[in-house]
C-alpha positions, 0 to 999 in steps of 0.5 A: 499499499503506498504511503500518503507521500507517494500518493501525493506524487502519483501521476497518471504515468506512474505506477503505484509501486514505483518509488522516486529515486534519490540523488545517490541512486541516480548518481550510481545509475548514471555514473556521475557524481551526486553534485552533478546530479543536483546541478543537472536537476537545477539546470533543468537537464534532468527532470526532478522534483522536491517534496514540499516537506523536504525542500532540499532533497531532490527526487527523480522518476526512473523514466526521467533518469532513462530519458537523461541517459538517452540524451547524454548518449545522443550528445556523445554520439553527435560529438563523436561524429563531429570529431570523426568528420574533422 
C-alpha cells in the first residue's frame, strides 16, 4: 500500500509501486557524481522534483533518468561524429 507521500506524487504515468529515486541512486545509475546530478536537476537537464516537506532533497522518476541517459548518449554520439568528420 503506497504511503500518503507517494500518493501525493502519483501521476497518471506513474505506477503505484514505483518509488522516486534519490540523488545517490541516480548518480550510481548514470555514473556521475551526486553534485553533478543536483546541478543537472537545477539546470533543468534532468527532470526532478522536491517534496513540499523536504525542500532540499531532490527526487527523480526512473523514466526521467532513462530519458537523461538517452540524451547524454545522443550528445556523445553527435560529438563523436563531429570529431570523425574533422
